[in-house]
C-alpha positions as CSV (number, residue, x, y, z in Angstrom):
1,M,0.0,-0.2,0.1
2,T,1.1,3.5,-0.4
3,K,3.1,4.7,2.6
4,R,1.1,7.9,2.5
5,D,0.7,8.6,6.3
6,D,2.9,5.8,6.7
7,D,2.8,7.3,10.0
8,E,0.1,7.7,11.6
9,D,0.5,4.2,13.3
10,G,3.5,5.5,15.1
11,A,0.6,7.5,16.8
12,R,-1.0,4.5,18.0
13,E,2.2,2.7,19.8
14,L,1.9,1.2,22.7
15,T,5.5,1.5,23.6
16,S,5.8,5.1,23.2
17,S,3.8,6.0,26.0
18,S,5.3,3.6,28.7
19,Y,7.3,5.6,30.4
20,V,7.5,9.0,32.1
21,A,9.8,11.9,33.6
22,S,13.5,11.6,32.8
23,S,15.2,10.4,35.5
24,G,19.2,10.6,34.4
25,R,22.5,11.7,36.3
26,K,22.6,16.0,36.3
27,R,25.7,17.6,35.4
28,H,25.5,20.8,33.0
29,F,22.0,20.2,31.7
30,V,19.1,17.3,32.2
31,L,18.1,15.5,29.3
32,S,14.3,16.9,28.5
33,S,12.2,16.6,26.3
34,S,12.6,19.6,24.7
35,R,16.3,19.9,24.8
36,T,16.6,16.4,23.1
37,A,13.8,17.7,20.5
38,V,15.6,21.0,19.7
39,L,18.8,18.0,19.0
40,A,16.4,16.7,16.9
41,C,15.3,19.6,14.9
42,C,19.0,21.0,14.6
43,V,20.8,17.4,13.4
44,W,17.9,17.0,10.8
45,I,17.5,20.3,9.4
46,C,21.2,20.6,9.0
47,T,21.2,17.1,7.4
48,L,19.3,18.6,4.6
49,V,21.4,21.9,4.4
50,G,24.8,19.5,4.0
51,E,23.5,18.6,0.5
52,S,25.0,21.8,-0.3
53,Y,28.4,20.8,0.7
54,P,30.1,17.7,-0.6
55,S,33.6,18.8,0.5
56,L,32.8,18.0,4.3
57,A,31.8,14.6,3.8
58,R,35.1,13.2,4.9
59,L,34.8,14.5,8.7
60,R,31.4,12.5,8.8
61,W,32.8,9.9,11.4
62,V,35.1,12.5,13.3
63,V,32.5,14.8,13.7
64,V,29.9,11.9,14.8
65,L,32.4,10.3,17.8
66,L,32.9,13.9,18.6
67,L,28.8,14.4,19.0
68,V,29.0,11.2,20.7
69,W,31.7,12.1,23.6
70,M,30.4,15.0,24.3
71,F,26.7,13.7,24.9
72,L,28.1,11.1,27.3
73,R,30.1,13.9,28.9
74,R,26.8,15.9,29.3
75,V,28.3,19.0,27.9
76,R,26.7,22.7,27.5
77,L,23.6,22.7,25.7
78,L,24.6,24.9,23.4
79,A,27.7,23.5,23.0
80,L,25.9,20.0,22.4
81,V,23.7,22.1,19.5
82,G,26.7,23.0,17.6
83,I,28.5,19.7,17.4
84,S,25.0,18.0,16.1
85,C,24.3,21.1,13.5
86,M,28.1,20.0,12.5
87,A,27.2,16.2,12.4
88,G,23.9,17.1,10.6
89,I,26.0,19.2,7.7
90,V,28.6,16.4,7.4
91,G,25.7,13.5,7.6
92,G,23.7,15.5,4.4
93,A,27.6,15.8,2.9
94,S,28.0,12.3,2.7
95,A,24.6,11.0,1.8
96,W,25.2,12.7,-1.5
97,N,28.8,12.9,-1.8
98,V,28.7,9.1,-3.3
99,P,30.6,8.8,-6.8
100,V,28.9,7.3,-9.5
101,T,29.7,7.7,-13.0
102,L,27.2,5.1,-14.5
103,S,26.9,4.5,-18.7
104,T,24.8,2.5,-20.9
105,T,26.6,-0.7,-20.7
106,E,25.9,-4.5,-20.3
107,C,26.4,-5.9,-16.6
108,S,26.3,-9.2,-15.1
109,G,27.2,-11.7,-12.1
110,V,25.6,-12.2,-9.2
111,A,22.8,-10.0,-7.7
112,V,21.2,-10.2,-4.4
113,L,17.8,-9.1,-4.3
114,R,17.3,-6.0,-1.8
115,S,13.3,-5.8,-2.2
116,D,10.7,-8.1,-3.1
117,P,9.7,-8.5,-6.4
118,Q,6.4,-6.7,-7.2
119,P,4.4,-7.2,-10.7
120,Q,4.3,-3.8,-12.9
121,F,2.3,-4.1,-16.1
122,S,3.5,-7.3,-17.6
123,G,6.9,-7.4,-15.9
124,T,8.3,-7.5,-12.3
125,R,10.4,-4.8,-11.1
126,V,12.7,-5.2,-8.3
127,V,15.7,-3.5,-6.4
128,L,19.1,-6.0,-7.1
129,E,22.3,-5.3,-5.6
130,L,25.1,-6.0,-8.1
131,D,28.9,-5.2,-7.6
132,G,28.1,-3.4,-4.2
133,Q,25.7,-0.7,-6.0
134,R,21.7,-0.7,-6.1
135,Y,19.8,-0.7,-9.3
136,I,16.0,-0.9,-10.0
137,A,15.8,-3.6,-12.4
138,Q,12.9,-4.3,-14.7
139,S,12.5,-7.6,-16.4
140,Y,9.4,-9.3,-18.8
141,G,8.9,-12.6,-19.9
142,G,11.1,-15.8,-18.4
143,P,13.6,-13.7,-16.6
144,S,10.6,-12.0,-15.0
145,R,8.8,-15.3,-14.1
146,R,12.0,-15.8,-12.3
147,L,12.3,-13.2,-10.0
148,A,9.1,-13.3,-9.6
149,Q,9.4,-16.3,-7.4
150,R,12.4,-14.9,-5.5
151,S,12.2,-13.6,-1.9
152,A,14.3,-10.4,-0.4
153,G,18.0,-11.4,0.4
154,E,18.2,-14.4,-2.1
155,S,20.7,-14.1,-5.0
156,V,20.4,-15.0,-8.6
157,V,23.0,-14.8,-11.5
158,I,21.8,-11.8,-14.1
159,R,23.0,-10.6,-17.1
160,G,21.5,-7.6,-18.9
161,T,21.9,-3.8,-19.4
162,C,23.0,-1.0,-16.5
163,S,22.4,2.7,-17.7
164,P,21.9,5.9,-15.3
165,L,18.9,6.8,-13.4
166,Q,16.5,9.2,-15.5
167,G,12.5,10.4,-15.3
168,N,10.7,11.8,-12.5
169,F,11.8,10.0,-9.7
170,V,15.8,10.1,-10.1
171,R,16.0,12.0,-6.7
172,A,13.4,9.6,-4.7
173,D,15.5,6.5,-6.0
174,Q,18.8,7.9,-4.8
175,V,17.3,8.6,-1.4
176,R,16.8,4.6,-1.2
177,H,20.6,4.4,-2.3
178,I,19.8,3.1,-5.8
179,V,22.2,4.4,-8.7
180,G,20.9,3.4,-12.1
181,R,18.5,1.5,-13.8
182,L,19.3,-2.2,-15.1
183,S,17.1,-3.8,-17.8
184,V,17.5,-7.7,-16.9
185,E,17.9,-9.7,-20.3
186,Y,18.7,-13.3,-18.4
187,V,17.8,-14.7,-14.6
188,S,19.5,-18.2,-13.4
189,E,17.3,-21.5,-12.5
190,S,19.2,-21.3,-9.2
191,F,19.7,-19.1,-6.7
192,G,20.8,-18.8,-3.7
193,E,19.1,-18.1,-0.5
194,G,21.0,-15.5,2.0
195,N,22.3,-15.9,5.0
196,A,20.0,-18.1,8.1
197,V,18.1,-15.1,9.2
198,L,16.8,-13.8,5.7
199,R,16.2,-18.0,5.0
200,A,14.1,-18.4,8.5
201,A,12.3,-14.7,7.5
202,N,11.5,-15.6,3.8
203,R,10.1,-18.9,5.5
204,M,7.9,-17.8,7.8
205,R,6.6,-15.1,4.8
206,T,5.6,-18.0,3.1
207,S,4.6,-20.0,5.8
208,M,1.6,-17.1,6.7
209,N,0.7,-17.0,3.1
210,D,0.3,-20.5,2.8
211,G,-2.0,-20.4,6.2
212,V,-4.6,-18.1,4.5
213,A,-4.5,-19.9,1.5
214,P,-8.1,-20.6,1.0
215,M,-8.7,-16.5,1.5
216,S,-9.4,-14.5,-2.3
217,H,-6.6,-13.1,-3.2
218,D,-7.8,-9.4,-2.3
219,T,-8.5,-10.3,1.2
220,R,-5.2,-12.1,1.7
221,S,-3.2,-9.4,0.5
222,L,-4.8,-7.0,2.5
223,F,-3.9,-9.3,5.5
224,M,-0.6,-9.5,4.3
225,G,-0.3,-5.7,4.5
226,L,-2.2,-5.3,7.6
227,V,0.5,-8.2,9.5
228,V,3.8,-7.0,8.0
229,G,3.3,-4.4,5.5
230,D,3.6,-7.0,2.2
231,D,1.4,-4.6,-0.2
232,R,2.8,-6.0,-3.3
233,L,0.1,-7.7,-4.6
234,Q,-2.9,-5.5,-3.7
235,P,-4.7,-4.0,-6.7
236,R,-4.8,-0.6,-7.9
237,D,-8.3,-0.1,-6.5
238,M,-7.6,-1.4,-3.0
239,V,-4.1,0.8,-2.8
240,Q,-6.7,4.3,-3.8
241,R,-9.4,3.9,-1.7
242,F,-6.9,3.0,1.7
243,R,-5.4,6.4,0.4
244,N,-8.4,8.0,0.1
245,S,-10.1,7.2,3.1
246,G,-6.6,7.9,5.4
247,L,-6.5,4.2,6.1
248,S,-3.1,3.9,4.0
249,H,-1.0,3.7,7.4
250,L,-2.4,0.5,8.1
251,C,-0.8,-1.6,5.1
252,A,2.7,0.2,6.3
253,A,3.9,-1.8,8.9
254,S,5.4,0.3,11.6
255,G,5.3,1.0,15.3
256,Q,1.5,-0.5,15.6
257,N,2.7,-3.8,14.6
258,V,5.8,-3.7,16.7
259,A,3.3,-2.6,19.7
260,Y,0.9,-5.6,19.2
261,L,3.7,-7.9,18.7
262,L,5.3,-7.4,21.9
263,A,2.0,-7.4,23.5
264,L,1.2,-10.8,22.1
265,A,5.2,-11.7,23.4
266,S,4.2,-10.3,27.0
267,P,3.2,-13.1,28.7
268,V,6.4,-15.3,28.4
269,L,8.7,-11.7,28.7
270,K,7.1,-11.4,31.9
271,R,8.3,-14.9,33.6
272,R,11.9,-13.9,32.6
273,S,15.0,-12.4,34.6
274,P,14.9,-8.6,33.7
275,R,18.5,-8.9,31.2
276,M,16.9,-11.6,29.4
277,R,13.6,-10.1,28.9
278,W,15.6,-7.1,27.5
279,L,17.8,-9.7,25.0
280,I,14.6,-11.4,24.0
281,T,13.2,-7.9,23.0
282,L,15.6,-6.7,21.2
283,C,15.7,-10.4,19.5
284,I,12.1,-10.0,18.9
285,I,12.4,-6.2,17.5
286,G,15.4,-7.1,14.9
287,W,13.2,-10.2,13.6
288,F,10.5,-7.7,13.2
289,V,12.6,-5.4,11.3
290,V,13.7,-8.2,8.8
291,L,10.4,-9.7,8.7
292,T,8.9,-6.5,7.6
293,R,12.3,-5.3,4.7
294,G,13.8,-2.8,7.2
295,E,10.9,0.0,5.9
296,P,12.0,3.6,7.3
297,S,8.9,3.7,9.9
298,V,9.8,0.0,11.2
299,L,13.2,1.3,11.6
300,R,11.9,4.2,13.6
301,A,9.6,2.2,15.5
302,G,12.2,-0.6,16.2
303,W,15.1,1.9,17.7
304,M,12.0,3.3,19.5
305,A,10.9,0.3,21.2
306,A,14.2,-0.9,22.0
307,A,15.4,2.4,23.6
308,V,12.4,1.4,25.6
309,A,13.5,-1.8,26.7
310,T,16.7,-0.6,27.3
311,N,15.9,2.2,29.7
312,A,13.8,-0.2,31.4
313,L,16.2,-2.4,31.7
314,R,18.8,0.6,33.2
315,R,15.8,1.7,35.7
316,T,16.1,5.1,33.5
317,P,12.7,5.9,32.3
318,M,12.6,8.2,29.6
319,N,9.3,10.3,28.3
320,A,7.9,9.1,24.8
321,R,9.1,12.9,23.2
322,T,12.9,12.2,24.9
323,V,12.7,8.4,23.1
324,L,11.3,9.9,19.7
325,S,14.1,12.7,19.7
326,L,17.1,10.3,20.4
327,S,15.8,7.5,17.8
328,V,15.9,10.4,15.4
329,V,19.4,12.0,15.9
330,C,20.6,8.1,15.7
331,L,18.8,7.1,12.9
332,L,20.4,10.0,11.2
333,L,23.6,9.9,12.2
334,I,23.7,6.4,10.9
335,D,21.6,6.9,7.6
336,P,21.5,10.7,7.0
337,M,19.3,9.9,3.9
338,L,16.6,9.3,6.3
339,A,16.2,12.9,6.2
340,W,14.9,12.7,3.0
341,S,12.3,10.1,3.2
342,I,8.8,11.0,2.8
343,G,8.3,7.9,5.0
344,F,10.5,8.6,7.5
345,A,8.8,11.8,8.1
346,L,5.2,10.9,8.2
347,S,6.3,8.2,10.9
348,V,8.2,10.9,13.2
349,G,5.7,13.4,12.7
350,A,2.5,11.2,13.7
351,T,4.5,9.8,16.5
352,A,5.6,13.4,17.6
353,G,2.3,14.0,17.0
354,L,1.0,11.5,19.8
355,A,3.7,12.1,22.2
356,W,2.8,15.9,22.2
357,L,-0.5,16.3,21.6
358,S,-2.5,13.4,22.4
359,A,-3.1,13.8,25.8
360,P,-4.3,17.6,25.3
361,F,-6.8,16.4,22.6
362,G,-7.7,13.6,24.8
363,R,-9.0,16.3,27.2
364,I,-10.5,18.4,24.6
365,V,-12.7,15.8,22.9
366,G,-13.5,14.3,26.5
367,G,-11.3,10.4,26.5
368,R,-7.7,9.4,25.4
369,G,-9.4,7.1,22.6
370,V,-8.7,6.6,18.8
371,L,-10.5,9.9,18.0
372,A,-7.4,12.1,20.1
373,S,-5.1,9.7,19.1
374,T,-6.0,10.2,15.5
375,L,-6.6,14.0,15.7
376,A,-2.3,14.0,16.9
377,A,-1.6,11.8,14.6
378,Q,-3.3,14.4,11.6
379,V,-1.7,17.4,12.7
380,G,1.5,15.5,13.4
381,T,1.7,14.6,9.3
382,V,-0.1,17.9,8.1
383,P,3.2,19.5,6.8
384,V,4.5,16.4,5.0
385,S,0.9,15.0,3.8
386,L,0.0,18.9,2.0
387,A,3.7,19.1,0.8
388,V,3.6,15.5,-0.7
389,F,0.1,14.7,-1.3
390,G,-1.2,18.0,-1.5
391,S,-4.4,17.1,0.8
392,V,-5.7,15.5,3.9
393,P,-9.0,13.4,4.0
394,V,-10.7,14.6,6.9
395,V,-13.0,11.3,6.4
396,S,-10.1,9.5,8.2
397,L,-11.1,11.0,11.7
398,V,-14.4,8.6,11.2
399,T,-12.6,5.7,9.3
400,N,-9.9,5.1,11.9
401,P,-11.9,4.6,15.1
402,L,-13.9,2.2,13.0
403,A,-11.1,0.5,11.4
404,L,-8.3,1.1,13.8
405,P,-9.1,-2.0,16.6
406,V,-10.4,-4.3,13.9
407,A,-7.1,-4.1,12.3
408,G,-5.5,-3.9,15.6
409,A,-6.9,-7.1,16.5
410,V,-5.7,-9.0,13.1
411,M,-2.3,-7.6,13.6
412,T,-1.8,-9.3,17.0
413,V,-3.4,-12.6,16.1
414,G,-2.9,-12.8,12.6
415,L,0.9,-13.6,12.5
416,P,0.5,-16.9,14.7
417,L,-3.1,-18.1,13.6
418,S,-1.7,-18.2,10.1
419,L,1.8,-19.5,11.4
420,L,-0.2,-22.3,13.0
421,A,-2.5,-23.2,10.1
422,S,0.4,-23.8,7.7
423,T,1.9,-26.3,10.2
424,L,-1.9,-28.2,10.9
425,S,-3.2,-27.4,7.0
426,P,-7.0,-28.8,8.3
427,L,-7.3,-25.5,10.4
428,Q,-6.3,-23.7,7.3
429,G,-10.0,-23.2,6.3
430,V,-11.3,-22.4,10.0
431,V,-8.5,-19.8,10.1
432,S,-8.7,-18.2,7.0
433,A,-12.4,-17.7,7.5
434,G,-12.0,-16.1,10.6
435,L,-9.4,-13.8,9.9
436,S,-11.4,-12.9,6.6
437,V,-14.0,-11.6,8.5
438,P,-12.3,-8.6,10.3
439,V,-9.8,-8.4,7.2
440,V,-13.3,-7.7,4.9
441,W,-14.7,-5.6,7.7
442,V,-11.4,-3.0,7.4
443,D,-11.6,-3.2,3.9
444,T,-15.2,-2.2,4.2
445,V,-14.6,0.8,6.0
446,A,-11.8,1.8,3.4
447,R,-14.5,1.2,0.2
448,L,-17.1,3.5,2.2
449,G,-14.6,6.1,3.5
450,S,-13.6,6.2,0.2
451,A,-16.8,6.7,-1.3
452,L,-17.9,9.2,0.7
453,S,-14.2,11.0,1.4
454,P,-15.2,15.1,0.4
455,H,-12.3,16.5,-2.1
456,G,-11.4,20.0,-2.7
457,A,-13.4,22.7,-1.3
458,L,-15.3,20.9,1.1
459,N,-12.7,18.4,2.6
460,T,-11.0,21.9,3.4
461,A,-14.2,23.3,4.9
462,L,-14.7,20.4,6.8
463,W,-11.5,20.5,8.4
464,A,-12.1,24.0,9.1
465,V,-15.1,23.0,11.1
466,V,-13.1,20.5,13.0
467,V,-10.7,23.1,14.1
468,M,-13.5,25.0,15.0
469,W,-15.2,22.4,17.2
470,V,-11.8,21.9,18.9
471,A,-10.8,25.5,19.6
472,L,-14.5,25.6,21.1
473,R,-13.9,22.7,23.1
474,W,-10.4,23.8,24.2
475,N,-12.3,27.1,25.3
476,R,-14.8,25.1,27.3
477,V,-12.2,23.1,29.1
478,H,-9.9,25.9,30.0
479,R,-12.9,27.6,31.1
480,L,-14.2,24.9,33.5
481,T,-10.6,24.1,34.9
482,S,-10.6,27.9,35.6
483,V,-13.4,28.1,37.6
484,A,-12.1,24.5,39.4
485,G,-9.0,26.2,40.2
């Protein structure tokens, strides 16, 4: 599914709200949420600026190590902001300072699939890594059929024509570390399965798909999207109606899925010692990142969940705002290209909306339910959504409360039940029938939401009504609080 609101899902994470105020050791400053948010903004903005200074790329790791040292030493905030800005600039410079001189030429060798093959028109599209460089590969006929049978992490022998990037999506491809295009002419029948972790992840995805084989094609494709974010086989009309109804985030695996997975594992985790619980939690998070192909939103959610688990082990809890800000800083230092990722921006924006606004909105709208979270997530993603997609569907305020609890149930039980059904084939019919009901419900909500979703001026006018209603509610709550005080 499209990555629009890739992450309003972050706005519904259980892990994000698990801990409160920081209790770290004081030196020159306290590790507060506002200060870490300033650092995150500085690193992100300066990473974007760094694109204009490619000559600074060679200083990247020197500055990063200096930033880590200064952070651990708890130096004064002003000095930390300064070195954070410098780290962002050199990171942005290094992201775009990758010398690639491609000309149209024949190329061949062992290529590793870095994405799952996706049907496109009458062929197959996939990201291949050949000789250490990534290409968008397109194939037709026999080569297309062979590639379509493979999964991310596997390798094949290919022969084709490599050429430079061109067209309207050159920059978007570069953000994904892709350097060129590859027209595939030959793909070997034999293939390599990759390392043990990738083999296990691919087999689990295959088993999940086999476990719900009796489902219809569209229902099964939506099920896989809800559980692990695999939306490759979803028809275009399904993609469009989820986008129009503001539900496309449900099929982009992220914080929601991580939270439900950890909740599912909680009975086992509670029986372990703190260190073993921490280790198992990290393994589960890492496994899910591999299973969902490491999308930017999953990386953000996984890093936050790992930080929460680590802080719990160290008995130094942080609130969700601090965890989010530090996660953004760390991920941008590791992969500066995330600063240009739309999915990452939507994920961070939605989670920031939850962290800063869900509680106030909960008081305003009369509870901390799905509506308050949806409003908070929408506010967090509005800047990116408007800049990229041109609008934010107001109908999402209705569709999310209707679809999210049901989708959450599918995300929680879908993985274990589908794996169980794949092992015990007599259960496939029962499991598929049982899981089809909530999946079809989510699709029905998306279908109705898409049909009823207003467009253009009407959508804008309805958002204005929502803003006025929230303002009136806030004013009423403020007056009641003042009277009570």
